[in-house]
MIMI-410777 format. One record per residue (C-alpha): residue number from 1; residue in three letters; x, y, z. Coordinates in steps of 0.001 Angstrom, whole numbers, plus 500000, padded with zeros to 6 digits. Example, Ala and Ser with C-alpha at 12.3 -4.5 7.8 and 13.67 -1.06 7.14 Angstrom:
<resi:1	resn:ALA	east:512300	north:495500	up:507800>
<resi:2	resn:SER	east:513670	north:498940	up:507140>
***
This chain:
<resi:1	resn:UNK	east:495971	north:486193	up:498930>
<resi:2	resn:UNK	east:496258	north:489240	up:496674>
<resi:3	resn:UNK	east:499929	north:488863	up:495716>
<resi:4	resn:UNK	east:499233	north:487624	up:492140>
<resi:5	resn:UNK	east:497252	north:490818	up:491481>
<resi:6	resn:UNK	east:500148	north:492873	up:492861>
<resi:7	resn:UNK	east:502534	north:491013	up:490543>
<resi:8	resn:UNK	east:500280	north:491876	up:487593>
<resi:9	resn:UNK	east:500263	north:495550	up:488640>
<resi:10	resn:UNK	east:504054	north:495661	up:489010>
<resi:11	resn:UNK	east:504595	north:494049	up:485597>
<resi:12	resn:UNK	east:502206	north:496505	up:483928>
<resi:13	resn:UNK	east:503813	north:499545	up:485532>
<resi:14	resn:UNK	east:507414	north:498506	up:484810>
<resi:15	resn:UNK	east:506968	north:497727	up:481096>
<resi:16	resn:UNK	east:508521	north:501045	up:480068>
<resi:17	resn:UNK	east:511788	north:499953	up:481712>
<resi:18	resn:UNK	east:511775	north:496229	up:480970>
<resi:19	resn:UNK	east:510493	north:496136	up:477387>
<resi:20	resn:UNK	east:510229	north:499770	up:476304>
<resi:21	resn:UNK	east:507470	north:502376	up:476235>
<resi:22	resn:UNK	east:505987	north:501282	up:472900>
<resi:23	resn:UNK	east:503569	north:498396	up:472336>
<resi:24	resn:UNK	east:502825	north:497900	up:476014>
<resi:25	resn:UNK	east:500542	north:495039	up:477005>
<resi:26	resn:UNK	east:497097	north:495454	up:478548>
<resi:27	resn:UNK	east:495906	north:493534	up:481623>
<resi:28	resn:UNK	east:494710	north:490423	up:479786>
<resi:29	resn:UNK	east:497788	north:490239	up:477573>
<resi:30	resn:UNK	east:500027	north:490538	up:480631>
<resi:31	resn:UNK	east:498137	north:487772	up:482469>
<resi:32	resn:UNK	east:498631	north:485496	up:479467>
<resi:33	resn:UNK	east:502336	north:486434	up:479194>
<resi:34	resn:UNK	east:503048	north:485628	up:482845>
<resi:35	resn:UNK	east:501088	north:482379	up:482682>
<resi:36	resn:UNK	east:502750	north:481148	up:479470>
<resi:37	resn:UNK	east:506321	north:482081	up:480449>
<resi:38	resn:UNK	east:506287	north:481449	up:484212>
<resi:39	resn:UNK	east:503105	north:479566	up:485124>
<resi:40	resn:UNK	east:501473	north:479944	up:488531>
<resi:41	resn:UNK	east:504894	north:480310	up:490148>
<resi:42	resn:UNK	east:505429	north:483561	up:488262>
<resi:43	resn:UNK	east:502431	north:485200	up:489925>
<resi:44	resn:UNK	east:503863	north:484370	up:493370>
<resi:45	resn:UNK	east:507420	north:485574	up:492804>
<resi:46	resn:UNK	east:508459	north:487946	up:495608>
<resi:47	resn:UNK	east:505899	north:486608	up:498075>
<resi:48	resn:UNK	east:508413	north:486346	up:500988>
<resi:49	resn:UNK	east:509513	north:490016	up:501046>
<resi:50	resn:UNK	east:505906	north:490965	up:500277>
<resi:51	resn:UNK	east:504551	north:489235	up:503378>
<resi:52	resn:UNK	east:507456	north:490464	up:505550>
<resi:53	resn:UNK	east:506899	north:494067	up:504474>
<resi:54	resn:UNK	east:503146	north:493824	up:504996>
<resi:55	resn:UNK	east:503534	north:492406	up:508513>
<resi:56	resn:UNK	east:505966	north:495149	up:509510>
<resi:57	resn:UNK	east:503843	north:497902	up:508004>
<resi:58	resn:UNK	east:500570	north:496618	up:509435>
<resi:59	resn:UNK	east:501991	north:496224	up:512942>
<resi:60	resn:UNK	east:503570	north:499687	up:512924>
<resi:61	resn:UNK	east:500670	north:501379	up:511147>
<resi:62	resn:UNK	east:497857	north:500205	up:513408>
<resi:63	resn:UNK	east:500066	north:500091	up:516500>
<resi:64	resn:UNK	east:500989	north:503759	up:516182>
<resi:65	resn:UNK	east:497855	north:505218	up:514640>
<resi:66	resn:UNK	east:495574	north:504949	up:517689>
<resi:67	resn:UNK	east:498012	north:506484	up:520187>
<resi:68	resn:UNK	east:499094	north:509181	up:517717>
<resi:69	resn:UNK	east:495494	north:510138	up:516962>
<resi:70	resn:UNK	east:494646	north:510491	up:520660>
<resi:71	resn:UNK	east:497832	north:512462	up:521348>
<resi:72	resn:UNK	east:497114	north:514880	up:518484>
<resi:73	resn:UNK	east:493526	north:515442	up:519578>
<resi:74	resn:UNK	east:494520	north:516028	up:523216>
<resi:75	resn:UNK	east:497522	north:518253	up:522545>
<resi:76	resn:UNK	east:495910	north:520275	up:519764>
<resi:77	resn:UNK	east:492081	north:520252	up:519656>
<resi:78	resn:UNK	east:492182	north:522146	up:516336>
<resi:79	resn:UNK	east:493531	north:518982	up:514699>
<resi:80	resn:UNK	east:490670	north:516784	up:515859>
<resi:81	resn:UNK	east:488515	north:514903	up:513357>
<resi:82	resn:UNK	east:489719	north:514128	up:509834>
<resi:83	resn:UNK	east:493024	north:516032	up:510144>
<resi:84	resn:UNK	east:494127	north:513930	up:513118>
<resi:85	resn:UNK	east:493190	north:510750	up:511194>
<resi:86	resn:UNK	east:495190	north:511897	up:508161>
<resi:87	resn:UNK	east:498302	north:512898	up:510144>
<resi:88	resn:UNK	east:498205	north:509776	up:512343>
<resi:89	resn:UNK	east:497935	north:507558	up:509265>
<resi:90	resn:UNK	east:500866	north:509337	up:507638>
<resi:91	resn:UNK	east:503082	north:509040	up:510743>
<resi:92	resn:UNK	east:502258	north:505348	up:511156>
<resi:93	resn:UNK	east:503163	north:504608	up:507556>
<resi:94	resn:UNK	east:506382	north:506649	up:507710>
<resi:95	resn:UNK	east:507661	north:504604	up:510652>
<resi:96	resn:UNK	east:506806	north:501346	up:508890>
<resi:97	resn:UNK	east:508667	north:502445	up:505747>
<resi:98	resn:UNK	east:512104	north:501707	up:507254>
<resi:99	resn:UNK	east:511352	north:497990	up:506944>
<resi:100	resn:UNK	east:508773	north:498158	up:504184>
<resi:101	resn:UNK	east:510859	north:499928	up:501501>
<resi:102	resn:UNK	east:513725	north:497374	up:501330>
<resi:103	resn:UNK	east:511124	north:494593	up:501234>
<resi:104	resn:UNK	east:509288	north:496417	up:498454>
<resi:105	resn:UNK	east:512478	north:496804	up:496390>
<resi:106	resn:UNK	east:513257	north:493067	up:496684>
<resi:107	resn:UNK	east:509649	north:492058	up:496029>
<resi:108	resn:UNK	east:509218	north:494140	up:492893>
<resi:109	resn:UNK	east:512511	north:493097	up:491330>
<resi:110	resn:UNK	east:511648	north:489448	up:491941>
<resi:111	resn:UNK	east:508178	north:490032	up:490467>
<resi:112	resn:UNK	east:509491	north:491486	up:487192>
<resi:113	resn:UNK	east:512093	north:488706	up:486906>
<resi:114	resn:UNK	east:509614	north:485854	up:486971>
<resi:115	resn:UNK	east:511400	north:482519	up:486557>
<resi:116	resn:UNK	east:515115	north:482245	up:485809>
<resi:117	resn:UNK	east:514406	north:481215	up:482199>
<resi:118	resn:UNK	east:512112	north:484156	up:481430>
<resi:119	resn:UNK	east:514536	north:486661	up:483015>
<resi:120	resn:UNK	east:517408	north:485315	up:480907>
<resi:121	resn:UNK	east:515167	north:485551	up:477835>
<resi:122	resn:UNK	east:514352	north:489206	up:478604>
<resi:123	resn:UNK	east:518055	north:490019	up:478842>
<resi:124	resn:UNK	east:518951	north:488401	up:475490>
<resi:125	resn:UNK	east:516261	north:490372	up:473645>
<resi:126	resn:UNK	east:517535	north:493727	up:474884>
<resi:127	resn:UNK	east:515491	north:496930	up:475105>
<resi:128	resn:UNK	east:515768	north:500678	up:475643>
<resi:129	resn:UNK	east:517254	north:500306	up:479126>
<resi:130	resn:UNK	east:519376	north:497159	up:478830>
<resi:131	resn:UNK	east:522457	north:496113	up:476876>
<resi:132	resn:UNK	east:521558	north:492940	up:474929>
<resi:133	resn:UNK	east:522711	north:489867	up:476834>
<resi:134	resn:UNK	east:523216	north:491789	up:480079>
<resi:135	resn:UNK	east:520367	north:491844	up:482612>
<resi:136	resn:UNK	east:519801	north:494917	up:484795>
<resi:137	resn:UNK	east:520636	north:492767	up:487824>
<resi:138	resn:UNK	east:521264	north:489095	up:488487>
<resi:139	resn:UNK	east:518474	north:486620	up:489108>
<resi:140	resn:UNK	east:517442	north:486405	up:492768>
<resi:141	resn:UNK	east:516802	north:482943	up:494189>
<resi:142	resn:UNK	east:514983	north:484276	up:497235>
<resi:143	resn:UNK	east:514636	north:487112	up:499717>
<resi:144	resn:UNK	east:517982	north:486553	up:501472>
<resi:145	resn:UNK	east:519850	north:486243	up:498182>
<resi:146	resn:UNK	east:518150	north:489397	up:496874>
<resi:147	resn:UNK	east:519072	north:491464	up:499930>
<resi:148	resn:UNK	east:522706	north:490305	up:499892>
<resi:149	resn:UNK	east:523038	north:490906	up:496139>
<resi:150	resn:UNK	east:521561	north:494407	up:496269>
<resi:151	resn:UNK	east:523714	north:495328	up:499278>
<resi:152	resn:UNK	east:526839	north:494030	up:497538>
<resi:153	resn:UNK	east:526140	north:495712	up:494189>
<resi:154	resn:UNK	east:524481	north:498975	up:495259>
<resi:155	resn:UNK	east:524957	north:499295	up:499004>
<resi:156	resn:UNK	east:522292	north:500447	up:501439>
<resi:157	resn:UNK	east:521186	north:503016	up:498873>
<resi:158	resn:UNK	east:520107	north:500169	up:496594>
<resi:159	resn:UNK	east:517827	north:498642	up:499242>
<resi:160	resn:UNK	east:516261	north:502041	up:499839>
<resi:161	resn:UNK	east:515883	north:502904	up:496145>
<resi:162	resn:UNK	east:512802	north:505066	up:495630>
<resi:163	resn:UNK	east:512475	north:505696	up:499372>
<resi:164	resn:UNK	east:511180	north:509256	up:499031>
<resi:165	resn:UNK	east:508866	north:508317	up:496190>
<resi:166	resn:UNK	east:507505	north:505515	up:498405>
<resi:167	resn:UNK	east:506772	north:508023	up:501171>
<resi:168	resn:UNK	east:505285	north:510409	up:498608>
<resi:169	resn:UNK	east:502862	north:507606	up:497681>
<resi:170	resn:UNK	east:502238	north:505947	up:501037>
<resi:171	resn:UNK	east:501827	north:508939	up:503350>
<resi:172	resn:UNK	east:498966	north:510426	up:501260>
<resi:173	resn:UNK	east:497552	north:506927	up:500718>
<resi:174	resn:UNK	east:497626	north:506035	up:504421>
<resi:175	resn:UNK	east:496211	north:509401	up:505398>
<resi:176	resn:UNK	east:493462	north:509257	up:502774>
<resi:177	resn:UNK	east:492506	north:505679	up:503646>
<resi:178	resn:UNK	east:492048	north:506404	up:507351>
<resi:179	resn:UNK	east:490265	north:509698	up:506574>
<resi:180	resn:UNK	east:487873	north:508052	up:504099>
<resi:181	resn:UNK	east:487248	north:505172	up:506511>
<resi:182	resn:UNK	east:486470	north:507385	up:509508>
<resi:183	resn:UNK	east:484383	north:509758	up:507362>
<resi:184	resn:UNK	east:482294	north:506885	up:505982>
<resi:185	resn:UNK	east:481816	north:505499	up:509490>
<resi:186	resn:UNK	east:480497	north:508891	up:510616>
<resi:187	resn:UNK	east:478290	north:509105	up:507507>
<resi:188	resn:UNK	east:476912	north:505634	up:508220>
<resi:189	resn:UNK	east:476073	north:506580	up:511807>
<resi:190	resn:UNK	east:474450	north:509805	up:510638>
<resi:191	resn:UNK	east:472358	north:507873	up:508089>
<resi:192	resn:UNK	east:471209	north:505414	up:510750>
<resi:193	resn:UNK	east:470137	north:508207	up:513101>
<resi:194	resn:UNK	east:468350	north:510203	up:510411>
<resi:195	resn:UNK	east:466674	north:507551	up:508261>
<resi:196	resn:UNK	east:466428	north:504536	up:510600>
<resi:197	resn:UNK	east:465988	north:506056	up:514075>
<resi:198	resn:UNK	east:463764	north:503284	up:515428>
<resi:199	resn:UNK	east:465190	north:500398	up:513469>
<resi:200	resn:UNK	east:466650	north:497364	up:515248>
<resi:201	resn:UNK	east:469057	north:496859	up:512336>
<resi:202	resn:UNK	east:472578	north:496546	up:513682>
<resi:203	resn:UNK	east:475738	north:495709	up:511770>
<resi:204	resn:UNK	east:478756	north:494466	up:513674>
<resi:205	resn:UNK	east:481900	north:496591	up:513716>
<resi:206	resn:UNK	east:483713	north:493806	up:511858>
<resi:207	resn:UNK	east:481186	north:493907	up:509010>
<resi:208	resn:UNK	east:481398	north:497701	up:508839>
<resi:209	resn:UNK	east:485180	north:497407	up:508753>
<resi:210	resn:UNK	east:484932	north:494920	up:505890>
<resi:211	resn:UNK	east:482621	north:497074	up:503777>
<resi:212	resn:UNK	east:483878	north:500579	up:504545>
<resi:213	resn:UNK	east:487524	north:499523	up:504706>
<resi:214	resn:UNK	east:487277	north:498082	up:501193>
<resi:215	resn:UNK	east:485747	north:501274	up:499815>
<resi:216	resn:UNK	east:488296	north:503474	up:501596>
<resi:217	resn:UNK	east:491161	north:501375	up:500245>
<resi:218	resn:UNK	east:489797	north:501422	up:496690>
<resi:219	resn:UNK	east:489330	north:505201	up:496587>
<resi:220	resn:UNK	east:492766	north:505874	up:498084>
<resi:221	resn:UNK	east:494469	north:503374	up:495781>
<resi:222	resn:UNK	east:493091	north:504981	up:492622>
<resi:223	resn:UNK	east:493957	north:508538	up:493659>
<resi:224	resn:UNK	east:497572	north:507607	up:494440>
<resi:225	resn:UNK	east:498195	north:505413	up:491363>
<resi:226	resn:UNK	east:500456	north:507990	up:489585>
<resi:227	resn:UNK	east:502698	north:508086	up:492660>
<resi:228	resn:UNK	east:502764	north:504281	up:492690>
<resi:229	resn:UNK	east:503839	north:504129	up:489025>
<resi:230	resn:UNK	east:506779	north:506461	up:489684>
<resi:231	resn:UNK	east:507829	north:504532	up:492805>
<resi:232	resn:UNK	east:507711	north:501186	up:490973>
<resi:233	resn:UNK	east:509839	north:502389	up:488073>
<resi:234	resn:UNK	east:512476	north:503921	up:490334>
<resi:235	resn:UNK	east:512766	north:500705	up:492356>
<resi:236	resn:UNK	east:512802	north:498328	up:489396>
<resi:237	resn:UNK	east:515325	north:500163	up:487191>
<resi:238	resn:UNK	east:518436	north:498918	up:489055>
<resi:239	resn:UNK	east:521862	north:499962	up:487780>
<resi:240	resn:UNK	east:520612	north:500874	up:484290>
<resi:241	resn:UNK	east:519264	north:504257	up:485307>
<resi:242	resn:UNK	east:516355	north:505440	up:483188>
<resi:243	resn:UNK	east:515184	north:508089	up:485635>
<resi:244	resn:UNK	east:517224	north:510465	up:487796>
<resi:245	resn:UNK	east:514788	north:510882	up:490653>
<resi:246	resn:UNK	east:511014	north:511067	up:490961>
<resi:247	resn:UNK	east:510651	north:514463	up:489242>
<resi:248	resn:UNK	east:512544	north:513199	up:486193>
<resi:249	resn:UNK	east:510414	north:510024	up:486236>
<resi:250	resn:UNK	east:507170	north:512036	up:486270>
<resi:251	resn:UNK	east:508377	north:514314	up:483445>
<resi:252	resn:UNK	east:509547	north:511457	up:481205>
<resi:253	resn:UNK	east:506478	north:509306	up:481864>
<resi:254	resn:UNK	east:504165	north:512221	up:481043>
<resi:255	resn:UNK	east:506156	north:513106	up:477888>
<resi:256	resn:UNK	east:506256	north:509557	up:476475>
<resi:257	resn:UNK	east:503013	north:507995	up:477761>
<resi:258	resn:UNK	east:500772	north:510845	up:478914>
<resi:259	resn:UNK	east:498063	north:510442	up:481560>
<resi:260	resn:UNK	east:497646	north:506804	up:480535>
<resi:261	resn:UNK	east:501183	north:506047	up:481668>
<resi:262	resn:UNK	east:500702	north:507688	up:485066>
<resi:263	resn:UNK	east:497592	north:505574	up:485727>
<resi:264	resn:UNK	east:499122	north:502349	up:484415>
<resi:265	resn:UNK	east:498082	north:499413	up:486592>
<resi:266	resn:UNK	east:495283	north:501344	up:488333>
<resi:267	resn:UNK	east:492747	north:498528	up:487854>
<resi:268	resn:UNK	east:494833	north:495738	up:489474>
<resi:269	resn:UNK	east:495905	north:498227	up:492153>
<resi:270	resn:UNK	east:492241	north:498878	up:493050>
<resi:271	resn:UNK	east:491424	north:495149	up:492793>
<resi:272	resn:UNK	east:494341	north:494478	up:495170>
<resi:273	resn:UNK	east:493456	north:497132	up:497741>
<resi:274	resn:UNK	east:489686	north:496671	up:498048>
<resi:275	resn:UNK	east:489830	north:493157	up:499559>
<resi:276	resn:UNK	east:493178	north:493798	up:501281>
<resi:277	resn:UNK	east:491873	north:496924	up:503043>
<resi:278	resn:UNK	east:488519	north:495313	up:503740>
<resi:279	resn:UNK	east:490102	north:492306	up:505475>
<resi:280	resn:UNK	east:492577	north:494528	up:507332>
<resi:281	resn:UNK	east:489961	north:496883	up:508764>
<resi:282	resn:UNK	east:487665	north:493958	up:509576>
<resi:283	resn:UNK	east:490487	north:492360	up:511572>
<resi:284	resn:UNK	east:491258	north:495647	up:513329>
<resi:285	resn:UNK	east:487618	north:496176	up:514345>
<resi:286	resn:UNK	east:487339	north:492560	up:515506>
<resi:287	resn:UNK	east:490472	north:492860	up:517635>
<resi:288	resn:UNK	east:489297	north:496183	up:519043>
<resi:289	resn:UNK	east:486035	north:494571	up:520163>
<resi:290	resn:UNK	east:487824	north:491447	up:521370>
<resi:291	resn:UNK	east:490335	north:493299	up:523537>
<resi:292	resn:UNK	east:487751	north:495782	up:524814>
<resi:293	resn:UNK	east:485709	north:492875	up:526154>
<resi:294	resn:UNK	east:488695	north:491843	up:528259>
<resi:295	resn:UNK	east:488893	north:495202	up:530076>
<resi:296	resn:UNK	east:488303	north:494858	up:533811>
<resi:297	resn:UNK	east:484724	north:495847	up:534816>
<resi:298	resn:UNK	east:486029	north:498502	up:537230>
<resi:299	resn:UNK	east:488062	north:500078	up:534435>
<resi:300	resn:UNK	east:485019	north:500019	up:532139>
<resi:301	resn:UNK	east:482899	north:501675	up:534864>
<resi:302	resn:UNK	east:485576	north:504320	up:535415>
<resi:303	resn:UNK	east:485674	north:505048	up:531668>
<resi:304	resn:UNK	east:481902	north:505468	up:531493>
<resi:305	resn:UNK	east:481926	north:507752	up:534574>
<resi:306	resn:UNK	east:484599	north:509968	up:533049>
<resi:307	resn:UNK	east:482627	north:510265	up:529811>
<resi:308	resn:UNK	east:479410	north:511067	up:531710>
<resi:309	resn:UNK	east:481070	north:513769	up:533802>
<resi:310	resn:UNK	east:482598	north:515340	up:530699>
<resi:311	resn:UNK	east:479225	north:515483	up:528970>
<resi:312	resn:UNK	east:477712	north:517151	up:532052>
<resi:313	resn:UNK	east:480416	north:519808	up:532015>
<resi:314	resn:UNK	east:479810	north:520407	up:528304>
<resi:315	resn:UNK	east:476062	north:520771	up:528929>
<resi:316	resn:UNK	east:476705	north:523223	up:531757>
<resi:317	resn:UNK	east:478994	north:525238	up:529531>
***
């Protein structure tokens, strides 16, 4: 659903490599450029690796995060609360990165290419990072063609281009998103108890997930935008190396474009993550409720007994 917004973000962030650092387009100019040169198809370039990477990341992220959080809290009580949420989110995202990063590399290169005609046109114009008439890499017909071409031309290293910069972006993002989400859930519960103690107002977990998940995703997305800019440029540059690593990319971006360059594409990134995170957390809360309802009554009774006994011990202490 949000892939066209992601394409817009990727195009905005990669302008310094594709067309040069000067006279960069704003959001509305970029929308018009994509529409005129590529049409609706241009906004959906790279959708296959995008969906594949999202499925792998989502499954790993939410599959690991619950068990990791519980393990951290049980093994080390000092890490309970927000720290356990942050670490669990980071671990979940790190495991997903083994599939996600190659998909991200393919997706972003296909996004900046647009249609075959527009990619050939970009190559003939030439810019600061390309020899006129020679594109940075060949046009990719699809996900399979992209993976084979990158493996052939650059090896496994090419598919994992910008791997560490991706982790440098995603681990803080994942940790912040879960931390913000859990913190806002606690704040919401506190507000209900303090200001609406006798109210019958009740919001479903799915609705809370929708609202709070969107806010958590938006905050986290904005704070990690500079890391996303660096990651995008390292993955898009291909064989015509403009940056020798993430530190060099940060230094050059700051020197040529300043703070503006580091926050390039922040608006579409936030627009992308608010609904994406909202729908994701809503689905997670719905599935939690759905699967919890299927627990055997004896197991549910045993769980409640164990909680009651623990509270009695705490009171006695």
